[in-house]
KERO-137131 format. One record per residue (C-alpha): x, y, z. Coordinates in pm, 1 decimal. Example, Ala and Ser with C-alpha at 12.3 -4.5 7.8 and 13.67 -1.06 7.14 Angstrom:
<nodes>
<node c1="1230.0" c2="-450.0" c3="780.0"/>
<node c1="1367.0" c2="-106.0" c3="714.0"/>
</nodes>
This chain:
<nodes>
<node c1="-2385.0" c2="-11008.4" c3="-5740.2"/>
<node c1="-2313.6" c2="-11197.8" c3="-6062.3"/>
<node c1="-2433.5" c2="-11553.9" c3="-6119.6"/>
<node c1="-2158.4" c2="-11804.5" c3="-6049.2"/>
<node c1="-1985.0" c2="-11605.2" c3="-5775.7"/>
<node c1="-1900.4" c2="-11815.6" c3="-5472.7"/>
<node c1="-1794.5" c2="-11676.8" c3="-5137.7"/>
<node c1="-1495.9" c2="-11827.7" c3="-4959.2"/>
<node c1="-1677.2" c2="-11912.2" c3="-4637.4"/>
<node c1="-2020.7" c2="-11998.5" c3="-4504.6"/>
<node c1="-2228.5" c2="-11682.4" c3="-4441.5"/>
<node c1="-2286.6" c2="-11599.2" c3="-4076.2"/>
<node c1="-2636.7" c2="-11468.2" c3="-4146.2"/>
<node c1="-2923.8" c2="-11691.2" c3="-4262.6"/>
<node c1="-3296.2" c2="-11756.2" c3="-4281.8"/>
<node c1="-3424.2" c2="-12088.6" c3="-4147.9"/>
<node c1="-3738.7" c2="-12253.4" c3="-4283.4"/>
<node c1="-3840.2" c2="-12590.8" c3="-4142.6"/>
<node c1="-4116.4" c2="-12804.8" c3="-4290.1"/>
<node c1="-4345.0" c2="-12838.5" c3="-3989.4"/>
<node c1="-4504.2" c2="-13148.2" c3="-4144.6"/>
<node c1="-4177.1" c2="-13336.4" c3="-4193.2"/>
<node c1="-4105.5" c2="-13633.3" c3="-3968.3"/>
<node c1="-3889.9" c2="-13436.1" c3="-3722.7"/>
<node c1="-3953.4" c2="-13077.4" c3="-3827.0"/>
<node c1="-4189.9" c2="-12944.1" c3="-3564.3"/>
<node c1="-4012.7" c2="-13127.2" c3="-3279.1"/>
<node c1="-3666.1" c2="-13003.4" c3="-3375.7"/>
<node c1="-3736.5" c2="-12645.4" c3="-3482.4"/>
<node c1="-3665.0" c2="-12466.2" c3="-3155.3"/>
<node c1="-3359.0" c2="-12677.9" c3="-3089.2"/>
<node c1="-3228.1" c2="-12606.9" c3="-3438.9"/>
<node c1="-3268.0" c2="-12232.9" c3="-3382.3"/>
<node c1="-3070.1" c2="-12255.2" c3="-3060.3"/>
<node c1="-2794.5" c2="-12469.8" c3="-3210.6"/>
<node c1="-2743.8" c2="-12241.3" c3="-3509.9"/>
<node c1="-2720.1" c2="-11935.6" c3="-3287.0"/>
<node c1="-2472.3" c2="-12113.7" c3="-3060.5"/>
<node c1="-2270.7" c2="-12203.8" c3="-3373.0"/>
<node c1="-2244.3" c2="-11835.9" c3="-3464.9"/>
<node c1="-2514.7" c2="-11819.5" c3="-3733.7"/>
<node c1="-2743.8" c2="-11519.3" c3="-3694.5"/>
<node c1="-3099.1" c2="-11613.1" c3="-3794.4"/>
<node c1="-3253.5" c2="-11303.2" c3="-3948.0"/>
<node c1="-3578.5" c2="-11498.5" c3="-3969.1"/>
<node c1="-3684.2" c2="-11847.2" c3="-3863.7"/>
<node c1="-4014.6" c2="-12024.8" c3="-3924.8"/>
<node c1="-4165.1" c2="-12367.6" c3="-3874.3"/>
<node c1="-4384.1" c2="-12362.3" c3="-4185.2"/>
<node c1="-4717.2" c2="-12532.1" c3="-4120.9"/>
<node c1="-4810.9" c2="-12576.1" c3="-4487.9"/>
<node c1="-4537.8" c2="-12755.6" c3="-4689.8"/>
<node c1="-4673.5" c2="-12594.8" c3="-5008.0"/>
<node c1="-4561.5" c2="-12257.6" c3="-4867.2"/>
<node c1="-4194.3" c2="-12362.7" c3="-4842.9"/>
<node c1="-4091.8" c2="-12264.8" c3="-5199.2"/>
<node c1="-4249.5" c2="-11919.8" c3="-5162.7"/>
<node c1="-4076.7" c2="-11860.0" c3="-4828.9"/>
<node c1="-3737.5" c2="-11964.4" c3="-4966.5"/>
<node c1="-3780.2" c2="-11756.3" c3="-5283.2"/>
<node c1="-3876.0" c2="-11451.2" c3="-5079.5"/>
<node c1="-3571.2" c2="-11473.1" c3="-4854.0"/>
<node c1="-3335.7" c2="-11527.6" c3="-5147.3"/>
<node c1="-3478.6" c2="-11230.9" c3="-5338.2"/>
<node c1="-3438.2" c2="-11012.7" c3="-5028.4"/>
<node c1="-3066.7" c2="-11091.4" c3="-5038.6"/>
<node c1="-3039.3" c2="-11321.1" c3="-4734.5"/>
<node c1="-2689.5" c2="-11473.3" c3="-4775.8"/>
<node c1="-2790.1" c2="-11827.9" c3="-4677.4"/>
<node c1="-3121.6" c2="-12012.0" c3="-4667.7"/>
<node c1="-3137.7" c2="-12317.3" c3="-4440.0"/>
<node c1="-3414.0" c2="-12561.0" c3="-4533.7"/>
<node c1="-3520.5" c2="-12826.9" c3="-4284.4"/>
<node c1="-3716.8" c2="-13129.8" c3="-4402.8"/>
<node c1="-3695.0" c2="-13438.7" c3="-4618.2"/>
<node c1="-3594.1" c2="-13492.5" c3="-4979.8"/>
<node c1="-3923.5" c2="-13363.9" c3="-5118.1"/>
<node c1="-3877.7" c2="-13038.7" c3="-4927.0"/>
<node c1="-3524.5" c2="-12996.3" c3="-5062.1"/>
<node c1="-3633.6" c2="-13068.2" c3="-5418.4"/>
<node c1="-3920.6" c2="-12817.1" c3="-5423.9"/>
<node c1="-3704.1" c2="-12536.3" c3="-5283.5"/>
<node c1="-3364.4" c2="-12568.4" c3="-5456.6"/>
<node c1="-3498.8" c2="-12427.9" c3="-5782.9"/>
<node c1="-3587.9" c2="-12103.3" c3="-5604.7"/>
<node c1="-3220.8" c2="-12012.6" c3="-5569.6"/>
<node c1="-3102.1" c2="-12114.8" c3="-5916.9"/>
<node c1="-2936.8" c2="-11809.7" c3="-6071.5"/>
<node c1="-2881.4" c2="-11645.6" c3="-5732.8"/>
<node c1="-2578.0" c2="-11632.7" c3="-5504.3"/>
<node c1="-2769.1" c2="-11741.7" c3="-5195.7"/>
<node c1="-2611.4" c2="-12043.5" c3="-5024.8"/>
<node c1="-2851.4" c2="-12335.8" c3="-4979.6"/>
<node c1="-2811.7" c2="-12540.2" c3="-4659.1"/>
<node c1="-2994.3" c2="-12872.2" c3="-4620.3"/>
<node c1="-3098.1" c2="-12961.9" c3="-4265.7"/>
<node c1="-3198.5" c2="-13332.7" c3="-4275.6"/>
<node c1="-3529.1" c2="-13377.4" c3="-4092.4"/>
<node c1="-3700.6" c2="-13630.4" c3="-4318.7"/>
<node c1="-3729.7" c2="-14007.7" c3="-4344.2"/>
<node c1="-3459.7" c2="-14109.5" c3="-4595.6"/>
<node c1="-3258.3" c2="-13783.3" c3="-4621.6"/>
<node c1="-3092.5" c2="-13903.0" c3="-4943.0"/>
<node c1="-2976.0" c2="-13557.1" c3="-5052.5"/>
<node c1="-2811.2" c2="-13493.4" c3="-4715.1"/>
<node c1="-2641.5" c2="-13834.2" c3="-4737.2"/>
<node c1="-2509.0" c2="-13749.4" c3="-5082.3"/>
<node c1="-2371.7" c2="-13420.5" c3="-4947.5"/>
<node c1="-2204.1" c2="-13612.2" c3="-4663.9"/>
<node c1="-2396.9" c2="-13434.7" c3="-4388.4"/>
<node c1="-2448.7" c2="-13601.3" c3="-4049.8"/>
<node c1="-2810.4" c2="-13703.0" c3="-3998.9"/>
<node c1="-2835.8" c2="-13603.6" c3="-3632.3"/>
<node c1="-2944.8" c2="-13245.9" c3="-3569.2"/>
<node c1="-2640.9" c2="-13129.3" c3="-3372.3"/>
<node c1="-2400.8" c2="-13288.5" c3="-3619.5"/>
<node c1="-2579.0" c2="-13138.5" c3="-3919.4"/>
<node c1="-2584.7" c2="-12789.1" c3="-3767.9"/>
<node c1="-2213.5" c2="-12807.9" c3="-3689.3"/>
<node c1="-2130.2" c2="-12936.9" c3="-4037.9"/>
<node c1="-2322.8" c2="-12649.6" c3="-4197.1"/>
<node c1="-2180.1" c2="-12378.6" c3="-3968.1"/>
<node c1="-1822.0" c2="-12507.4" c3="-4003.4"/>
<node c1="-1858.9" c2="-12607.1" c3="-4368.6"/>
<node c1="-1757.3" c2="-12462.4" c3="-4702.6"/>
<node c1="-1958.7" c2="-12326.7" c3="-4997.3"/>
<node c1="-1963.3" c2="-12576.7" c3="-5282.3"/>
<node c1="-2106.7" c2="-12536.4" c3="-5630.1"/>
<node c1="-2311.6" c2="-12842.7" c3="-5731.7"/>
<node c1="-2526.0" c2="-12969.5" c3="-6017.3"/>
<node c1="-2901.2" c2="-13016.8" c3="-6009.3"/>
<node c1="-3093.1" c2="-13275.9" c3="-6206.6"/>
<node c1="-3383.8" c2="-13181.7" c3="-6431.2"/>
<node c1="-3692.0" c2="-13365.8" c3="-6549.9"/>
<node c1="-3787.7" c2="-13157.7" c3="-6852.3"/>
<node c1="-3781.0" c2="-12806.4" c3="-6698.2"/>
<node c1="-3826.2" c2="-12909.9" c3="-6333.0"/>
<node c1="-3511.3" c2="-12898.1" c3="-6118.1"/>
<node c1="-3454.8" c2="-13167.3" c3="-5857.5"/>
<node c1="-3190.2" c2="-13224.4" c3="-5594.0"/>
<node c1="-3111.2" c2="-13592.8" c3="-5582.8"/>
<node c1="-3305.6" c2="-13866.9" c3="-5762.8"/>
<node c1="-3614.5" c2="-13924.4" c3="-5975.8"/>
<node c1="-3760.3" c2="-14273.0" c3="-6007.9"/>
<node c1="-3989.1" c2="-14465.9" c3="-6240.7"/>
<node c1="-4139.0" c2="-14791.8" c3="-6118.3"/>
<node c1="-4237.1" c2="-14897.8" c3="-5768.5"/>
<node c1="-4142.7" c2="-14568.5" c3="-5594.9"/>
<node c1="-4415.5" c2="-14354.6" c3="-5759.0"/>
<node c1="-4668.5" c2="-14630.2" c3="-5687.4"/>
<node c1="-4572.1" c2="-14620.2" c3="-5320.3"/>
<node c1="-4574.9" c2="-14239.4" c3="-5308.4"/>
<node c1="-4921.5" c2="-14222.0" c3="-5464.2"/>
<node c1="-5077.1" c2="-14477.8" c3="-5226.6"/>
<node c1="-4891.5" c2="-14449.1" c3="-4893.2"/>
<node c1="-5142.6" c2="-14363.4" c3="-4615.4"/>
<node c1="-5122.8" c2="-14008.0" c3="-4490.2"/>
<node c1="-4899.7" c2="-13984.0" c3="-4185.1"/>
<node c1="-4746.8" c2="-14334.0" c3="-4211.2"/>
<node c1="-4392.2" c2="-14205.1" c3="-4253.5"/>
<node c1="-4444.9" c2="-13956.6" c3="-3970.7"/>
<node c1="-4566.3" c2="-14231.4" c3="-3735.2"/>
<node c1="-4327.6" c2="-14514.4" c3="-3819.6"/>
<node c1="-4046.8" c2="-14359.2" c3="-4023.9"/>
<node c1="-3849.5" c2="-14578.9" c3="-4264.7"/>
<node c1="-3979.6" c2="-14912.7" c3="-4124.0"/>
<node c1="-4337.8" c2="-14805.7" c3="-4197.1"/>
<node c1="-4243.2" c2="-14690.4" c3="-4545.3"/>
<node c1="-4068.9" c2="-15023.4" c3="-4617.1"/>
<node c1="-4369.2" c2="-15222.0" c3="-4497.6"/>
<node c1="-4595.1" c2="-15030.8" c3="-4733.7"/>
<node c1="-4342.8" c2="-15082.5" c3="-5014.2"/>
<node c1="-4355.8" c2="-15458.9" c3="-4959.7"/>
<node c1="-4733.8" c2="-15449.7" c3="-4985.4"/>
<node c1="-4727.4" c2="-15250.3" c3="-5310.1"/>
<node c1="-4464.1" c2="-15476.5" c3="-5463.0"/>
<node c1="-4717.7" c2="-15759.0" c3="-5488.6"/>
<node c1="-4919.4" c2="-15559.5" c3="-5744.8"/>
<node c1="-4623.9" c2="-15415.3" c3="-5935.7"/>
<node c1="-4554.2" c2="-15501.2" c3="-6300.5"/>
<node c1="-4239.6" c2="-15455.3" c3="-6516.8"/>
<node c1="-4252.0" c2="-15208.1" c3="-6806.1"/>
<node c1="-4091.4" c2="-15140.4" c3="-7143.6"/>
<node c1="-3843.8" c2="-14852.3" c3="-7150.9"/>
<node c1="-3673.9" c2="-14677.2" c3="-7442.3"/>
<node c1="-3363.0" c2="-14465.9" c3="-7385.2"/>
<node c1="-3260.4" c2="-14215.8" c3="-7651.7"/>
<node c1="-2919.0" c2="-14053.8" c3="-7633.5"/>
<node c1="-2709.6" c2="-13887.0" c3="-7902.7"/>
<node c1="-2956.8" c2="-14001.0" c3="-8168.4"/>
<node c1="-2940.3" c2="-14368.4" c3="-8066.6"/>
<node c1="-3237.6" c2="-14557.1" c3="-7919.9"/>
<node c1="-3229.5" c2="-14867.4" c3="-7697.5"/>
<node c1="-3536.4" c2="-15054.2" c3="-7569.5"/>
<node c1="-3558.2" c2="-15320.3" c3="-7296.4"/>
<node c1="-3771.2" c2="-15451.7" c3="-7011.9"/>
<node c1="-3714.6" c2="-15293.7" c3="-6670.8"/>
<node c1="-3851.1" c2="-15306.3" c3="-6318.0"/>
<node c1="-3712.5" c2="-14970.6" c3="-6203.3"/>
<node c1="-3546.6" c2="-14664.4" c3="-6353.9"/>
<node c1="-3341.2" c2="-14420.2" c3="-6145.4"/>
<node c1="-3249.0" c2="-14075.2" c3="-6275.2"/>
<node c1="-2968.0" c2="-13980.3" c3="-6042.6"/>
<node c1="-2793.0" c2="-13657.1" c3="-5959.6"/>
<node c1="-2673.2" c2="-13813.6" c3="-5632.2"/>
<node c1="-2576.7" c2="-14162.0" c3="-5519.3"/>
<node c1="-2859.6" c2="-14222.5" c3="-5269.9"/>
<node c1="-3226.6" c2="-14308.8" c3="-5311.5"/>
<node c1="-3453.3" c2="-14407.8" c3="-5024.7"/>
<node c1="-3156.7" c2="-14369.3" c3="-4792.2"/>
<node c1="-2964.9" c2="-14644.0" c3="-4977.2"/>
<node c1="-2655.3" c2="-14591.2" c3="-5192.3"/>
<node c1="-2773.3" c2="-14719.3" c3="-5531.3"/>
<node c1="-2595.9" c2="-14526.9" c3="-5806.9"/>
<node c1="-2223.3" c2="-14529.5" c3="-5736.9"/>
<node c1="-2128.6" c2="-14319.7" c3="-6039.9"/>
<node c1="-2364.9" c2="-14028.0" c3="-5974.2"/>
<node c1="-2180.1" c2="-13722.0" c3="-5846.7"/>
<node c1="-2307.3" c2="-13374.5" c3="-5761.2"/>
<node c1="-2020.2" c2="-13208.1" c3="-5947.8"/>
<node c1="-1982.3" c2="-13428.3" c3="-6257.3"/>
<node c1="-2183.8" c2="-13214.0" c3="-6499.2"/>
<node c1="-2366.8" c2="-13528.8" c3="-6609.8"/>
<node c1="-2689.4" c2="-13709.4" c3="-6521.2"/>
<node c1="-2697.1" c2="-14086.8" c3="-6469.0"/>
<node c1="-2993.1" c2="-14304.1" c3="-6568.2"/>
<node c1="-2972.6" c2="-14647.1" c3="-6405.6"/>
<node c1="-3215.8" c2="-14919.8" c3="-6509.8"/>
<node c1="-3284.1" c2="-15236.1" c3="-6311.7"/>
<node c1="-3349.1" c2="-15476.0" c3="-6598.7"/>
<node c1="-3559.4" c2="-15790.8" c3="-6599.0"/>
<node c1="-3913.1" c2="-15924.6" c3="-6611.0"/>
<node c1="-3992.1" c2="-16002.5" c3="-6247.3"/>
<node c1="-4025.3" c2="-15843.7" c3="-5906.4"/>
<node c1="-3759.0" c2="-16073.2" c3="-5760.7"/>
<node c1="-3493.0" c2="-15887.0" c3="-5957.6"/>
<node c1="-3592.1" c2="-15556.4" c3="-5803.9"/>
<node c1="-3587.1" c2="-15702.8" c3="-5453.4"/>
<node c1="-3242.8" c2="-15852.0" c3="-5523.1"/>
<node c1="-3110.9" c2="-15520.7" c3="-5656.8"/>
<node c1="-3217.7" c2="-15334.4" c3="-5343.0"/>
<node c1="-3097.3" c2="-15604.0" c3="-5104.7"/>
<node c1="-2759.2" c2="-15632.6" c3="-5277.2"/>
<node c1="-2721.2" c2="-15253.2" c3="-5263.5"/>
<node c1="-2812.0" c2="-15236.7" c3="-4894.0"/>
<node c1="-2553.4" c2="-15506.7" c3="-4820.8"/>
<node c1="-2301.0" c2="-15352.0" c3="-5064.4"/>
<node c1="-2248.7" c2="-15687.1" c3="-5236.7"/>
<node c1="-2002.6" c2="-15696.3" c3="-5528.3"/>
<node c1="-2282.8" c2="-15834.2" c3="-5751.3"/>
<node c1="-2519.2" c2="-15543.0" c3="-5681.0"/>
<node c1="-2494.6" c2="-15410.0" c3="-6038.0"/>
<node c1="-2535.2" c2="-15744.8" c3="-6213.9"/>
<node c1="-2892.0" c2="-15653.9" c3="-6311.3"/>
<node c1="-2843.7" c2="-15284.8" c3="-6390.3"/>
<node c1="-2762.0" c2="-15084.3" c3="-6700.5"/>
<node c1="-2640.0" c2="-14725.8" c3="-6685.0"/>
<node c1="-2654.5" c2="-14434.3" c3="-6925.1"/>
<node c1="-2466.8" c2="-14111.9" c3="-6856.3"/>
<node c1="-2473.2" c2="-13773.2" c3="-7026.3"/>
<node c1="-2603.6" c2="-13418.3" c3="-7024.4"/>
<node c1="-2943.8" c2="-13505.7" c3="-7177.0"/>
<node c1="-3124.7" c2="-13841.1" c3="-7200.9"/>
<node c1="-3474.1" c2="-13901.8" c3="-7338.8"/>
<node c1="-3690.3" c2="-14156.3" c3="-7152.6"/>
<node c1="-4004.9" c2="-14323.7" c3="-7285.7"/>
<node c1="-4203.5" c2="-14608.8" c3="-7129.9"/>
<node c1="-4487.0" c2="-14839.0" c3="-7231.2"/>
<node c1="-4725.3" c2="-14775.3" c3="-7072.3"/>
<node c1="-4668.4" c2="-14407.7" c3="-6977.8"/>
<node c1="-4571.8" c2="-14405.7" c3="-6609.7"/>
<node c1="-4564.9" c2="-14153.5" c3="-6323.7"/>
<node c1="-4230.0" c2="-14024.3" c3="-6200.7"/>
<node c1="-4138.7" c2="-13974.0" c3="-5836.6"/>
<node c1="-3903.9" c2="-13674.9" c3="-5804.3"/>
<node c1="-3725.7" c2="-13686.5" c3="-5469.0"/>
<node c1="-4025.4" c2="-13866.0" c3="-5320.4"/>
<node c1="-4305.9" c2="-13661.9" c3="-5479.1"/>
<node c1="-4499.3" c2="-13772.0" c3="-5788.9"/>
<node c1="-4464.0" c2="-13471.5" c3="-6019.1"/>
<node c1="-4427.5" c2="-13592.1" c3="-6379.0"/>
<node c1="-4509.8" c2="-13868.2" c3="-6626.2"/>
<node c1="-4318.0" c2="-14028.0" c3="-6911.6"/>
<node c1="-4209.8" c2="-13947.5" c3="-7176.7"/>
<node c1="-3958.5" c2="-13694.7" c3="-7040.6"/>
<node c1="-3607.1" c2="-13568.3" c3="-7097.4"/>
<node c1="-3363.6" c2="-13604.7" c3="-6807.3"/>
<node c1="-3096.6" c2="-13334.8" c3="-6801.3"/>
<node c1="-2827.3" c2="-13188.9" c3="-6579.6"/>
<node c1="-2804.5" c2="-12824.0" c3="-6475.4"/>
<node c1="-2430.2" c2="-12801.5" c3="-6417.1"/>
<node c1="-2309.3" c2="-12594.9" c3="-6118.8"/>
<node c1="-2662.1" c2="-12464.5" c3="-6068.2"/>
<node c1="-2652.7" c2="-12373.1" c3="-5698.3"/>
<node c1="-2412.1" c2="-12323.1" c3="-5407.5"/>
<node c1="-2462.5" c2="-12543.0" c3="-5102.1"/>
<node c1="-2318.4" c2="-12553.8" c3="-4753.1"/>
<node c1="-2105.0" c2="-12870.1" c3="-4765.4"/>
<node c1="-1907.8" c2="-13038.5" c3="-4485.7"/>
<node c1="-1535.1" c2="-12983.8" c3="-4483.1"/>
<node c1="-1325.3" c2="-13269.8" c3="-4614.3"/>
<node c1="-1139.5" c2="-13458.5" c3="-4337.1"/>
<node c1="-784.8" c2="-13332.6" c3="-4294.6"/>
</nodes>
């Protein structure tokens, strides 16, 4: 099948791979299998993958064998490390939210409960969406520079699994005390701008950490959005997050946004980058968009 072809309906045959180390993965695997079969999706193979590092290989193998749809269960990191395995193929990617924040699923508009997500996938429609890129690495939803990589690099093993989002937020509060602002330079269309920032969000989707932060980021826009929380102190970052959680009209008073197909990012000092929750890169980098890169199972729009 040629690249870019999109079927008119969700395939009724699929492979299911669940990250057995995700917060809900192992507990929900058998139930997910049953619910998909009851919804009329034939599972030609289904696995609770014990080693998360094996997820990309499993997804790539199924896609290359011609399985019409690959359902991936896990959190944002699981989605991000597997979406690139179907770029250039006509396999439909279905995200089953079983993580802590589930930001990609939120951006897609999927219900976060298992039964609701299964129904939305089975009754959904194929939709062509963009992926973000950090240099040559595809990602699903959001990459971050600032406090998020610091949290990801230091969070105790198993904390998110034990306590979920509350545990993650408690650790974030602890790390905030040692966090420092940084100097960032944005280069776009030959123009360079430098300023002090406390966080930088490279967004393909609106959500990060389960919170809607970047209103203008859309999965079908053909553009990447870089949003900077500007300032010199930690209080500004706390205010930005709190205002976004509460959806206050002033939530963007301390942010600057840059939008385009390719944006160069430099920081002083060089900083790690969290890509959908996993620290995988370091500045300087080029943020790009891969327009209409994959087909996903998306919920139907309300009538």
